[in-house]
MIFI-392505 format. One line per field, with one value per residue (C-alpha): y, x negated, z negated; residue in three letters; residue number from 0. Coordinates in nm, 2 decimals. Last residue first. Layout:
! residues N
v = (Y, ...)
u = (X, ...)
w = (Z, ...)
r = (ALA, ...)
k = (NUM, ...)
***
This chain:
! residues 583
v = (14.23, 13.87, 13.55, 13.20, 12.92, 12.55, 12.26, 11.92, 11.72, 11.79, 11.92, 12.19, 12.45, 12.82, 13.08, 13.31, 13.63, 13.81, 14.16, 14.32, 14.07, 13.94, 13.63, 13.48, 13.41, 13.14, 13.14, 12.81, 12.72, 12.36, 12.26, 11.92, 11.78, 12.12, 12.42, 12.75, 13.09, 13.42, 13.78, 14.00, 14.26, 14.60, 14.74, 14.52, 14.36, 14.51, 14.22, 13.95, 13.68, 13.38, 13.14, 12.83, 12.67, 12.33, 12.00, 11.99, 11.98, 11.73, 12.01, 12.35, 12.58, 12.95, 13.18, 13.55, 13.81, 14.18, 14.45, 14.81, 14.74, 14.86, 14.52, 14.33, 14.19, 13.85, 13.68, 13.31, 13.08, 12.72, 12.56, 12.21, 12.33, 12.69, 12.74, 13.09, 13.28, 13.65, 13.89, 13.83, 14.10, 13.95, 13.93, 13.89, 13.60, 13.41, 13.44, 13.33, 13.03, 12.93, 12.88, 12.70, 12.46, 12.38, 12.35, 12.11, 11.90, 11.87, 11.68, 11.80, 11.55, 11.45, 11.11, 10.94, 11.17, 11.52, 11.70, 11.41, 11.18, 10.90, 10.96, 11.24, 11.53, 11.32, 11.50, 11.45, 11.59, 11.93, 12.10, 12.31, 12.57, 12.77, 12.61, 12.79, 12.82, 13.11, 13.05, 12.67, 12.70, 12.84, 12.58, 12.30, 12.42, 12.45, 12.09, 11.95, 12.11, 11.97, 11.62, 11.62, 11.72, 11.44, 11.35, 11.04, 11.00, 11.14, 11.34, 11.05, 10.81, 10.68, 10.53, 10.40, 10.26, 10.10, 9.93, 9.79, 9.68, 9.49, 9.55, 9.73, 9.97, 10.27, 10.03, 9.88, 10.24, 10.33, 10.56, 10.93, 11.05, 11.42, 11.51, 11.63, 11.60, 11.86, 11.96, 12.21, 12.37, 12.61, 12.59, 12.93, 12.81, 12.51, 12.48, 12.12, 12.24, 12.49, 12.22, 11.98, 12.26, 12.37, 12.01, 11.95, 12.26, 12.14, 11.79, 11.94, 12.13, 11.80, 11.61, 11.89, 11.85, 11.49, 11.32, 11.18, 11.19, 11.42, 11.42, 11.55, 11.82, 11.98, 12.31, 12.49, 12.20, 12.30, 12.14, 12.09, 11.71, 11.66, 11.91, 11.73, 11.39, 11.53, 11.66, 11.32, 11.13, 11.37, 11.37, 10.99, 10.99, 11.27, 11.12, 11.39, 11.14, 10.96, 11.16, 11.42, 11.43, 11.72, 12.00, 12.24, 12.61, 12.77, 13.08, 13.05, 12.84, 12.69, 12.49, 12.40, 12.40, 12.12, 11.90, 11.94, 11.87, 11.56, 11.41, 11.50, 11.33, 11.02, 10.97, 11.02, 10.78, 10.51, 10.54, 10.53, 10.22, 10.04, 10.13, 10.02, 9.70, 9.61, 9.69, 9.48, 9.18, 9.22, 9.24, 9.43, 9.27, 9.24, 9.35, 9.61, 9.41, 9.19, 9.47, 9.73, 9.99, 10.36, 10.43, 10.14, 9.85, 10.03, 10.40, 10.59, 10.71, 10.90, 11.12, 11.22, 11.54, 11.84, 12.14, 12.48, 12.80, 12.74, 13.02, 12.98, 13.05, 12.77, 12.48, 12.40, 12.16, 12.43, 12.73, 12.83, 12.75, 12.46, 12.29, 12.36, 12.22, 11.90, 11.87, 11.91, 11.63, 11.41, 11.50, 11.40, 11.07, 11.00, 11.09, 10.85, 10.55, 10.23, 10.40, 10.26, 10.08, 10.27, 10.25, 9.87, 9.69, 9.34, 9.22, 9.34, 9.44, 9.66, 9.98, 10.22, 10.58, 10.84, 10.89, 11.14, 11.52, 11.67, 12.01, 12.27, 12.47, 12.79, 12.79, 13.03, 12.77, 12.80, 12.94, 12.78, 12.44, 12.42, 12.50, 12.23, 11.97, 12.07, 12.07, 11.74, 11.58, 11.71, 11.66, 11.34, 11.37, 11.22, 11.51, 11.74, 11.56, 11.61, 11.29, 11.07, 10.75, 10.42, 10.54, 10.54, 10.71, 11.05, 11.25, 10.94, 10.79, 11.11, 11.12, 11.43, 11.29, 11.00, 10.99, 10.66, 10.75, 11.10, 11.03, 10.81, 11.03, 11.32, 11.12, 11.41, 11.74, 11.98, 12.26, 12.61, 12.89, 12.75, 12.99, 12.71, 12.85, 12.81, 12.43, 12.44, 12.65, 12.41, 12.13, 12.30, 12.37, 12.00, 11.78, 11.44, 11.43, 11.62, 11.68, 12.01, 12.06, 11.93, 11.84, 12.12, 12.47, 12.70, 12.74, 12.91, 13.19, 13.33, 13.57, 13.86, 13.97, 14.29, 14.25, 14.34, 14.47, 14.17, 13.97, 13.65, 13.50, 13.13, 12.90, 13.17, 13.04, 13.10, 12.76, 12.56, 12.35, 11.98, 11.78, 11.53, 11.18, 11.03, 10.68, 10.59, 10.30, 10.19, 9.87, 9.94, 9.85, 9.57, 9.64, 9.50, 9.40, 9.60, 9.56, 9.91, 9.93, 10.22, 10.19, 10.44, 10.61, 10.81, 10.86, 10.63, 10.69, 10.57, 10.61, 10.81, 10.72, 10.93, 10.84, 11.00, 11.10, 11.01, 10.65, 10.30, 10.06, 10.10, 9.94, 9.59, 9.57, 9.84, 9.86, 9.57, 9.60, 9.56, 9.91, 10.05, 9.81, 9.90, 9.63, 9.61, 9.63, 9.72, 10.01, 10.18, 10.54, 10.64, 10.95, 10.87, 11.08, 11.11, 11.01, 11.07, 10.93, 11.21, 11.37, 11.14, 11.02, 10.84, 10.56, 10.42, 10.06, 9.90, 9.53, 9.37, 9.11, 8.89, 8.76, 9.01, 9.14, 9.09, 9.31, 9.39, 9.11, 9.24, 8.97, 8.96, 9.34, 9.35, 9.69, 9.85, 9.72, 9.85, 10.21, 10.40, 10.72, 11.10, 11.16, 11.51, 11.50, 11.15, 10.86, 10.65, 10.27, 10.07, 9.69, 9.53, 9.41, 9.76, 10.01, 10.37, 10.70, 11.03, 11.30)
u = (-11.12, -11.01, -11.22, -11.09, -11.33, -11.36, -11.53, -11.68, -11.85, -12.20, -12.10, -11.89, -11.96, -11.99, -11.99, -12.29, -12.25, -12.57, -12.62, -12.72, -12.62, -12.26, -12.16, -11.83, -11.57, -11.31, -10.93, -10.76, -10.68, -10.61, -10.88, -11.03, -11.14, -11.21, -11.01, -11.15, -11.00, -11.19, -11.06, -11.34, -11.53, -11.56, -11.69, -11.70, -12.04, -12.16, -12.40, -12.38, -12.62, -12.42, -12.53, -12.33, -12.38, -12.54, -12.50, -12.53, -12.24, -11.97, -11.76, -11.82, -11.54, -11.59, -11.29, -11.35, -11.07, -11.07, -10.82, -10.80, -10.85, -10.50, -10.40, -10.56, -10.91, -11.06, -11.39, -11.44, -11.71, -11.80, -12.06, -12.21, -12.50, -12.43, -12.10, -11.97, -11.65, -11.70, -11.40, -11.04, -10.79, -10.45, -10.51, -10.19, -9.99, -10.26, -10.50, -10.24, -10.15, -10.51, -10.48, -10.14, -10.28, -10.58, -10.34, -10.12, -10.42, -10.53, -10.21, -9.89, -9.73, -9.39, -9.39, -9.43, -9.73, -9.73, -9.84, -9.76, -9.97, -10.01, -9.68, -9.43, -9.32, -9.30, -9.43, -9.80, -10.03, -10.18, -10.07, -10.33, -10.26, -10.47, -10.82, -11.11, -11.28, -11.33, -11.00, -11.04, -11.35, -11.15, -10.87, -11.14, -11.33, -11.01, -10.90, -11.25, -11.26, -10.92, -11.00, -11.33, -11.12, -10.88, -10.60, -10.77, -10.99, -11.35, -11.27, -11.12, -10.84, -10.67, -10.93, -11.18, -10.92, -10.73, -11.05, -11.11, -10.75, -10.75, -10.41, -10.57, -10.37, -10.61, -10.90, -10.76, -10.69, -11.06, -11.17, -11.28, -10.98, -10.91, -10.61, -10.51, -10.20, -10.10, -10.44, -10.34, -10.54, -10.37, -10.40, -10.48, -10.80, -10.62, -10.85, -10.96, -11.30, -11.13, -10.91, -11.21, -11.43, -11.17, -11.12, -11.49, -11.52, -11.22, -11.38, -11.70, -11.51, -11.35, -11.68, -11.85, -11.60, -11.69, -11.44, -11.19, -10.84, -10.80, -10.51, -10.45, -10.26, -10.27, -10.10, -9.91, -9.94, -9.99, -9.80, -9.93, -9.90, -10.27, -10.35, -10.12, -10.27, -10.62, -10.52, -10.40, -10.70, -10.94, -10.73, -10.76, -11.13, -11.20, -10.99, -10.98, -10.82, -10.48, -10.34, -10.07, -9.92, -9.88, -9.75, -9.45, -9.43, -9.09, -8.94, -9.21, -8.99, -8.68, -8.52, -8.82, -9.05, -8.86, -8.83, -9.19, -9.33, -9.11, -9.21, -9.58, -9.58, -9.40, -9.63, -9.94, -9.78, -9.75, -10.11, -10.23, -10.02, -10.15, -10.51, -10.47, -10.31, -10.60, -10.85, -10.64, -10.66, -11.03, -11.13, -11.06, -10.82, -10.44, -10.31, -10.05, -9.74, -9.52, -9.27, -9.54, -9.56, -9.61, -9.59, -9.67, -9.84, -10.17, -10.23, -10.31, -9.95, -10.00, -9.70, -9.44, -9.40, -9.43, -9.20, -9.32, -9.12, -8.79, -8.58, -8.32, -8.01, -7.80, -7.58, -7.22, -7.32, -7.54, -7.64, -7.94, -8.24, -8.13, -7.89, -8.09, -8.41, -8.23, -8.05, -8.39, -8.54, -8.24, -8.31, -8.67, -8.55, -8.33, -8.61, -8.85, -8.61, -8.73, -8.88, -9.21, -9.11, -9.15, -8.79, -8.75, -9.08, -9.18, -9.49, -9.78, -9.62, -9.34, -9.53, -9.30, -9.41, -9.14, -9.00, -8.99, -8.98, -9.19, -9.04, -9.27, -9.02, -9.09, -9.08, -8.88, -8.83, -8.46, -8.34, -8.56, -8.60, -8.25, -8.12, -8.36, -8.21, -7.85, -7.89, -8.08, -7.78, -7.53, -7.70, -7.54, -7.53, -7.28, -7.03, -7.28, -7.26, -7.58, -7.74, -7.46, -7.42, -7.63, -7.88, -7.63, -7.78, -7.88, -8.00, -8.09, -8.26, -8.45, -8.60, -8.50, -8.25, -8.03, -7.99, -8.00, -8.33, -8.47, -8.85, -8.87, -8.66, -8.89, -9.18, -9.27, -9.09, -9.38, -9.34, -9.46, -9.62, -9.71, -9.69, -9.78, -9.53, -9.25, -9.28, -9.30, -8.98, -8.80, -8.91, -8.77, -8.45, -8.38, -8.46, -8.31, -8.12, -8.14, -8.52, -8.70, -9.02, -9.38, -9.55, -9.80, -9.90, -10.20, -10.36, -10.03, -10.12, -10.41, -10.61, -10.72, -11.07, -11.25, -11.32, -11.69, -11.89, -11.83, -12.13, -12.19, -12.54, -12.58, -12.70, -12.92, -13.24, -13.27, -13.40, -13.49, -13.21, -13.28, -13.15, -12.87, -12.94, -12.90, -12.85, -12.75, -12.59, -12.52, -12.41, -12.16, -11.82, -11.69, -11.91, -12.25, -12.36, -12.49, -12.69, -12.79, -13.09, -13.19, -13.52, -13.58, -13.91, -13.96, -13.71, -13.41, -13.11, -12.76, -12.54, -12.23, -12.10, -12.03, -11.89, -12.05, -11.90, -11.56, -11.49, -11.59, -11.63, -11.58, -11.83, -11.72, -11.96, -12.10, -12.36, -12.58, -12.87, -13.24, -13.33, -13.00, -12.81, -12.53, -12.33, -12.16, -11.82, -11.87, -12.00, -12.21, -12.25, -12.39, -12.43, -12.59, -12.51, -12.70, -12.67, -12.95, -13.28, -13.52, -13.73, -13.59, -13.77, -13.55, -13.67, -13.50, -13.40, -13.19, -13.13, -12.97, -12.69, -12.61, -12.25, -12.14, -11.79, -11.69, -11.63, -11.99, -12.22, -12.53, -12.78, -12.98, -13.01, -13.17, -13.35, -13.13, -12.81, -12.95, -12.90, -13.01, -12.81, -12.88, -13.11, -13.22, -13.54, -13.64, -13.57, -13.85, -13.85, -14.09, -14.04, -13.91, -13.58, -13.53, -13.75, -13.65, -13.80, -13.62, -13.79)
w = (-12.30, -12.27, -12.29, -12.20, -12.30, -12.18, -12.35, -12.23, -12.51, -12.63, -12.97, -13.15, -12.89, -12.98, -12.69, -12.69, -12.48, -12.39, -12.24, -12.57, -12.84, -12.86, -13.05, -12.96, -13.23, -13.19, -13.14, -13.06, -12.69, -12.80, -13.04, -13.14, -12.80, -12.65, -12.54, -12.68, -12.72, -12.72, -12.78, -12.65, -12.85, -12.70, -12.37, -12.06, -11.97, -11.64, -11.58, -11.84, -11.94, -12.07, -12.35, -12.41, -12.75, -12.79, -12.61, -12.23, -12.00, -11.90, -11.75, -11.91, -11.80, -11.86, -11.77, -11.81, -11.83, -11.78, -11.87, -11.76, -11.39, -11.30, -11.15, -11.43, -11.37, -11.29, -11.36, -11.30, -11.44, -11.37, -11.58, -11.55, -11.34, -11.24, -11.05, -10.98, -10.91, -10.92, -10.92, -10.84, -10.90, -10.99, -11.37, -11.57, -11.42, -11.24, -11.53, -11.78, -11.56, -11.58, -11.95, -11.92, -11.67, -11.90, -12.20, -12.01, -11.90, -12.26, -12.36, -12.52, -12.76, -12.63, -12.79, -12.45, -12.38, -12.25, -11.93, -11.70, -11.50, -11.76, -11.93, -11.98, -11.75, -11.44, -11.13, -11.12, -10.97, -10.94, -10.61, -10.43, -10.15, -9.91, -9.94, -9.77, -10.11, -10.36, -10.55, -10.52, -10.74, -11.04, -11.01, -10.98, -11.29, -11.49, -11.40, -11.46, -11.80, -11.89, -11.76, -11.96, -12.26, -12.24, -11.99, -11.84, -12.15, -12.17, -12.49, -12.68, -12.60, -12.29, -12.06, -12.31, -12.56, -12.27, -12.16, -12.51, -12.54, -12.21, -12.05, -11.75, -11.54, -11.59, -11.54, -11.22, -11.10, -11.14, -11.41, -11.43, -11.24, -11.27, -11.06, -10.72, -10.50, -10.25, -10.12, -9.86, -9.57, -9.34, -8.96, -8.81, -8.64, -8.48, -8.17, -8.24, -8.37, -8.60, -8.76, -8.81, -8.95, -9.21, -9.31, -9.36, -9.58, -9.80, -9.82, -9.94, -10.22, -10.33, -10.33, -10.52, -10.80, -10.88, -11.11, -10.87, -10.72, -10.42, -10.18, -9.82, -9.63, -9.29, -9.22, -8.95, -8.71, -8.35, -8.06, -7.70, -7.70, -7.63, -7.91, -8.15, -8.06, -8.11, -8.45, -8.56, -8.43, -8.60, -8.91, -8.94, -8.88, -9.13, -9.41, -9.68, -9.91, -9.94, -9.65, -9.72, -9.37, -9.34, -9.13, -9.08, -9.16, -9.14, -8.98, -8.71, -8.49, -8.65, -8.37, -8.15, -8.45, -8.62, -8.32, -8.20, -8.55, -8.59, -8.26, -8.31, -8.65, -8.52, -8.23, -8.46, -8.70, -8.44, -8.34, -8.70, -8.77, -8.47, -8.54, -8.91, -8.80, -8.57, -8.86, -9.09, -8.87, -8.80, -9.17, -9.49, -9.72, -9.78, -9.44, -9.36, -9.42, -9.19, -9.13, -9.08, -9.36, -9.38, -9.75, -9.99, -9.82, -9.76, -9.76, -9.44, -9.41, -9.74, -9.75, -9.48, -9.28, -9.50, -9.49, -9.63, -9.61, -9.80, -9.66, -9.94, -9.72, -9.86, -9.77, -9.71, -9.43, -9.26, -9.48, -9.27, -9.49, -9.71, -9.48, -9.16, -9.31, -9.40, -9.06, -8.89, -9.10, -9.01, -8.64, -8.68, -8.83, -8.53, -8.28, -8.46, -8.44, -8.60, -8.90, -9.04, -9.35, -9.68, -9.80, -9.79, -9.81, -9.94, -9.75, -9.95, -10.28, -10.39, -10.48, -10.29, -10.27, -10.22, -9.87, -9.59, -9.58, -9.86, -9.95, -10.11, -10.32, -10.50, -10.88, -11.09, -11.36, -11.42, -11.09, -10.83, -10.99, -11.11, -10.76, -10.62, -10.85, -10.79, -10.41, -10.43, -10.62, -10.37, -10.03, -9.90, -9.52, -9.28, -9.30, -9.14, -8.81, -8.61, -8.76, -8.61, -8.81, -8.77, -9.03, -9.32, -9.63, -9.49, -9.79, -9.98, -9.67, -9.63, -9.98, -10.18, -10.43, -10.48, -10.86, -11.07, -11.21, -11.15, -11.18, -10.87, -10.64, -10.73, -10.58, -10.35, -10.42, -10.43, -10.68, -10.64, -10.84, -11.18, -11.48, -11.72, -11.98, -11.73, -11.73, -12.11, -12.13, -11.90, -12.13, -12.44, -12.25, -12.23, -11.93, -12.00, -11.67, -11.34, -11.37, -11.38, -11.18, -11.18, -10.85, -10.90, -10.81, -10.90, -10.55, -10.45, -10.69, -10.48, -10.71, -10.49, -10.41, -10.48, -10.85, -10.88, -11.18, -11.42, -11.29, -11.50, -11.53, -11.62, -11.90, -12.05, -12.21, -12.58, -12.66, -12.34, -12.19, -12.13, -11.84, -11.85, -11.70, -11.36, -11.22, -10.87, -10.67, -10.32, -10.16, -9.89, -9.73, -9.96, -10.26, -10.34, -10.68, -10.97, -11.29, -11.41, -11.64, -11.86, -12.04, -12.31, -12.38, -12.70, -12.98, -12.94, -12.71, -12.76, -12.44, -12.35, -12.01, -11.70, -11.36, -11.05, -10.72, -10.58, -10.69, -10.60, -10.90, -11.27, -11.50, -11.58, -11.88, -12.10, -12.38, -12.29, -12.54, -12.50, -12.39, -12.27, -12.04, -11.81, -11.63, -11.29, -11.11, -10.75, -10.55, -10.82, -10.95, -11.28, -11.49, -11.83, -12.13, -12.45, -12.81, -13.06, -13.20, -13.12, -12.85, -12.58, -12.26, -12.01, -11.78, -11.48, -11.38, -11.10, -11.14, -10.83, -10.83, -10.53, -10.54, -10.27, -10.23, -9.87, -9.57, -9.50, -9.62, -9.80, -9.90, -9.58, -9.58, -9.93, -9.94, -9.68, -9.84, -10.17, -10.06, -10.36, -10.40, -10.43, -10.14, -10.03, -10.24, -10.11, -10.34, -10.48, -10.53, -10.75, -10.77, -11.09, -10.95, -10.82, -11.02, -10.99, -10.91, -10.85, -10.63)
r = (TRP, ILE, LEU, LEU, PHE, SER, ALA, SER, GLU, ASP, ASP, LEU, LYS, PRO, LEU, VAL, ILE, ARG, ASP, GLY, SER, LEU, ARG, ALA, GLU, VAL, PRO, ALA, LEU, ASP, ARG, THR, HIS, ASP, LEU, VAL, ARG, VAL, GLN, PRO, ARG, GLY, ALA, PRO, LEU, GLY, LYS, ALA, ALA, LEU, THR, ILE, ASP, GLY, PRO, LEU, GLY, ARG, TYR, ASP, ALA, VAL, LEU, LEU, THR, THR, ARG, ALA, GLY, ASP, ALA, SER, LYS, ALA, VAL, LEU, THR, THR, LEU, SER, GLY, THR, THR, LYS, VAL, GLU, GLY, LEU, ARG, PRO, TYR, GLY, LYS, VAL, ILE, GLU, GLY, PHE, ALA, LYS, LEU, ALA, TYR, TYR, ALA, LYS, ASN, LEU, ASN, ARG, ARG, ALA, ASP, MET, PHE, GLY, TRP, ASP, GLY, LYS, HIS, ALA, CYS, GLY, TYR, PHE, TYR, ALA, GLN, ASP, LEU, ALA, SER, SER, GLN, PHE, ARG, ALA, LEU, ALA, SER, LEU, THR, PHE, ALA, ALA, SER, ASP, THR, GLY, ASN, HIS, ALA, ALA, PRO, GLY, THR, TRP, CYS, ARG, GLU, GLN, VAL, ALA, PRO, ASP, THR, SER, TRP, LEU, GLU, SER, PHE, SER, PHE, GLY, MET, TYR, HIS, TRP, GLU, ASN, ILE, VAL, LEU, GLU, CYS, ASN, LYS, PHE, GLY, HIS, ASP, ASP, CYS, LEU, ARG, ARG, ALA, ARG, ALA, ILE, GLY, ASP, LEU, ILE, ASP, ASP, LEU, HIS, SER, GLY, TYR, CYS, HIS, TRP, SER, ILE, PHE, ASP, PRO, ALA, VAL, GLY, ALA, LYS, ARG, CYS, ALA, ALA, LEU, LEU, ALA, THR, PHE, TYR, ASP, ASP, ASN, MET, THR, CYS, LEU, ALA, PRO, GLY, GLY, VAL, LYS, ILE, SER, ASP, GLY, PHE, GLU, SER, LYS, LEU, ARG, LYS, LEU, CYS, THR, VAL, TYR, PHE, ARG, ALA, PHE, LEU, ASP, ARG, ARG, LYS, ALA, ASP, LYS, ALA, ALA, ARG, GLU, PRO, GLY, PRO, ALA, ALA, GLY, ASP, GLY, ASP, PRO, LEU, CYS, TRP, MET, ASN, ASN, TYR, GLY, ASP, PRO, GLU, ASN, TRP, ILE, GLU, TRP, TYR, LYS, ILE, ASN, TRP, GLY, PHE, GLY, ASN, ALA, TRP, GLY, ARG, ASN, TYR, HIS, ARG, VAL, THR, GLY, ALA, PHE, ILE, GLU, ALA, VAL, LYS, ASP, PHE, ASP, ASP, PRO, ILE, LEU, SER, ASN, PHE, HIS, ILE, LYS, GLU, GLY, SER, HIS, GLU, ILE, SER, THR, GLY, LEU, ARG, PHE, PHE, ILE, ASP, LEU, GLY, THR, GLU, GLU, ARG, THR, ARG, LYS, LEU, LEU, TYR, ASP, THR, PRO, GLY, PHE, HIS, TYR, ASN, GLY, PRO, ASN, THR, ALA, ASP, LEU, GLN, MET, LEU, PRO, PHE, LEU, HIS, PHE, TYR, ASP, CYS, VAL, ARG, GLU, ASN, PRO, ASN, ILE, LEU, ALA, TRP, ASP, HIS, THR, ARG, ALA, ALA, THR, LEU, ASN, MET, SER, ARG, LEU, LEU, ASP, ILE, THR, GLU, GLN, PRO, CYS, SER, CYS, ILE, MET, PRO, GLY, PHE, GLY, SER, SER, HIS, LEU, LEU, PRO, ARG, ILE, ARG, GLY, GLU, ALA, LYS, THR, PHE, ASP, VAL, THR, CYS, ASP, ALA, GLU, GLY, PRO, ARG, LYS, VAL, GLY, ASP, HIS, ALA, LEU, SER, CYS, THR, TRP, SER, ALA, ILE, GLY, SER, ARG, THR, ARG, LEU, ARG, ILE, THR, ASN, ALA, GLY, LYS, ARG, LEU, PRO, ILE, ARG, LEU, VAL, ASN, PHE, GLY, GLN, CYS, PRO, GLY, SER, LEU, ASN, LYS, ALA, ILE, CYS, ALA, GLU, ASN, VAL, HIS, LEU, GLU, GLY, TYR, TRP, ASP, ASN, MET, TYR, TYR, ILE, ARG, GLY, SER, LYS, ASP, ALA, ASP, SER, GLU, ILE, THR, THR, GLU, VAL, ASP, ALA, TRP, ARG, GLU, GLY, VAL, ALA, GLY, LYS, ARG, PHE, ASP, ALA, PRO, TYR, ILE, LYS, ALA, LEU, ASP, LEU, ARG, THR, GLU, ASP, PRO, GLU, LEU, THR, VAL, PRO, LYS, GLY, ASP, VAL, LYS, TYR, SER, ARG, MET)
k = (582, 581, 580, 579, 578, 577, 576, 575, 574, 573, 572, 571, 570, 569, 568, 567, 566, 565, 564, 563, 562, 561, 560, 559, 558, 557, 556, 555, 554, 553, 552, 551, 550, 549, 548, 547, 546, 545, 544, 543, 542, 541, 540, 539, 538, 537, 536, 535, 534, 533, 532, 531, 530, 529, 528, 527, 526, 525, 524, 523, 522, 521, 520, 519, 518, 517, 516, 515, 514, 513, 512, 511, 510, 509, 508, 507, 506, 505, 504, 503, 502, 501, 500, 499, 498, 497, 496, 495, 494, 493, 492, 491, 490, 489, 488, 487, 486, 485, 484, 483, 482, 481, 480, 479, 478, 477, 476, 475, 474, 473, 472, 471, 470, 469, 468, 467, 466, 465, 464, 463, 462, 461, 460, 459, 458, 457, 456, 455, 454, 453, 452, 451, 450, 449, 448, 447, 446, 445, 444, 443, 442, 441, 440, 439, 438, 437, 436, 435, 434, 433, 432, 431, 430, 429, 428, 427, 426, 425, 424, 423, 422, 421, 420, 419, 418, 417, 416, 415, 414, 413, 412, 411, 410, 409, 408, 407, 406, 405, 404, 403, 402, 401, 400, 399, 398, 397, 396, 395, 394, 393, 392, 391, 390, 389, 388, 387, 386, 385, 384, 383, 382, 381, 380, 379, 378, 377, 376, 375, 374, 373, 372, 371, 370, 369, 368, 367, 366, 365, 364, 363, 362, 361, 360, 359, 358, 357, 356, 355, 354, 353, 352, 351, 350, 349, 348, 347, 346, 345, 344, 343, 342, 341, 340, 339, 338, 337, 336, 335, 334, 333, 332, 331, 330, 329, 328, 327, 326, 325, 324, 323, 322, 321, 320, 319, 318, 317, 316, 315, 314, 313, 312, 311, 310, 309, 308, 307, 306, 305, 304, 303, 302, 301, 300, 299, 298, 297, 296, 295, 294, 293, 292, 291, 290, 289, 288, 287, 286, 285, 284, 283, 282, 281, 280, 279, 278, 277, 276, 275, 274, 273, 272, 271, 270, 269, 268, 267, 266, 265, 264, 263, 262, 261, 260, 259, 258, 257, 256, 255, 254, 253, 252, 251, 250, 249, 248, 247, 246, 245, 244, 243, 242, 241, 240, 239, 238, 237, 236, 235, 234, 233, 232, 231, 230, 229, 228, 227, 226, 225, 224, 223, 222, 221, 220, 219, 218, 217, 216, 215, 214, 213, 212, 211, 210, 209, 208, 207, 206, 205, 204, 203, 202, 201, 200, 199, 198, 197, 196, 195, 194, 193, 192, 191, 190, 189, 188, 187, 186, 185, 184, 183, 182, 181, 180, 179, 178, 177, 176, 175, 174, 173, 172, 171, 170, 169, 168, 167, 166, 165, 164, 163, 162, 161, 160, 159, 158, 157, 156, 155, 154, 153, 152, 151, 150, 149, 148, 147, 146, 145, 144, 143, 142, 141, 140, 139, 138, 137, 136, 135, 134, 133, 132, 131, 130, 129, 128, 127, 126, 125, 124, 123, 122, 121, 120, 119, 118, 117, 116, 115, 114, 113, 112, 111, 110, 109, 108, 107, 106, 105, 104, 103, 102, 101, 100, 99, 98, 97, 96, 95, 94, 93, 92, 91, 90, 89, 88, 87, 86, 85, 84, 83, 82, 81, 80, 79, 78, 77, 76, 75, 74, 73, 72, 71, 70, 69, 68, 67, 66, 65, 64, 63, 62, 61, 60, 59, 58, 57, 56, 55, 54, 53, 52, 51, 50, 49, 48, 47, 46, 45, 44, 43, 42, 41, 40, 39, 38, 37, 36, 35, 34, 33, 32, 31, 30, 29, 28, 27, 26, 25, 24, 23, 22, 21, 20, 19, 18, 17, 16, 15, 14, 13, 12, 11, 10, 9, 8, 7, 6, 5, 4, 3, 2, 1, 0)
***
């Protein structure tokens, strides 16, 4: 059990509890729907054997402060996120008092503090079994939103895309990264809504044809086509492309024309047999994707709740309409689903699947997004999604996470102009595309392989920038090297062995098709300082080639120490690190 002091009074969590619920401790001070002004001090004590740095894992609902002993070391701590955030803290020898000052959030008032454990000398961090390789690597779990662009996309960039050995590309937001080109979004493909959607002369396919042709031929990527619109961050009440369509049947007909063009040669089209077609994106978001003419509401409350219910009902009608129209013409030659919810939103999916069941139509897949820093939350969402589909009678419905990315900071922090916040978000090992991000990415890719998930699409789509694989000066980031490393596994090692998580470590074993070669991925996400010691069962013969991805090295060769059944991988320090071993 974990013990705290809340405003000086002892509080103990039960073994199955991970968070303090301050709303239960101070019910009179918690007002649901509003940010509270009441602060609470939550304390815990950490013993250290020396003066050194450590890591504290914290969770809080709204922006708070962290104090270590007498010093405030962080203000404006990020608010709601998936799982724990992490912060490096100075520790002195002996007892250290850690105090989190926190106030209530809009929907809850919870917080938690945890600290790294201690590894005993010589103890193995985990055991790896090399004796089994009975599964198959599933390449569609290594996909993304990256593809070529119409302009400013030299051969060097095409080569980089190919080097990650991604399997498929999702077309969402491609209209935003191809400036001055009308691509992919339905109002670009069919610009004049008053015209006849059954007339091929009323469509404008040319730029999208060129873009998809480049994608298929130059990068070898399959297409996952998002039907609908790119995101529109235009404010609360100013919307153009993201308004809820007036005529659902008309839009469904435009979607059918699009499928017909690319799969059946209609309107001087192609016979590409694109398999996956997704209806819309993030209809559960606010003021940017599925918008009411007067806005979706600025803050939680009765007005927004009523608008939420209206928007959800309208989208269920739209989804069923489009699903029926596409399946009636194309049947099982395509797979249709969606709608790429912002999160694994159980309530929204429950209503949507119930509407499908009532209408007598089955989605081929459901899709949602994951942005966060807590891997268990993602895997828990996959399990919940499988249960929801099965409970509604859709046991063959596939599961797709078609946007995911490490996110250790809130959006307000990522967008901040404060130099100190920018420094924290964009530089160093814990940065948005730093070493933590790389280890998180490799851990997720490995764990997806042993989950119920069918496809996964790393976000984003632009090559450069915050969500790209290189910065504005074309320097490759750590996320690129993580994707490249896993691409090597997908390309050369189709036989899947053991996937295992032990503490901060995720390991994946895979073998070549003929069994002659073996690879081991070891991703240490926010782990303990010191070398990583693995106990091996059925250790392959010979000495492996080892490469490391950490905050100073990008898949650089290193030497592992082998002794009996032990493999020791050298870490520079206590930062995240990932290793790829090949025998």
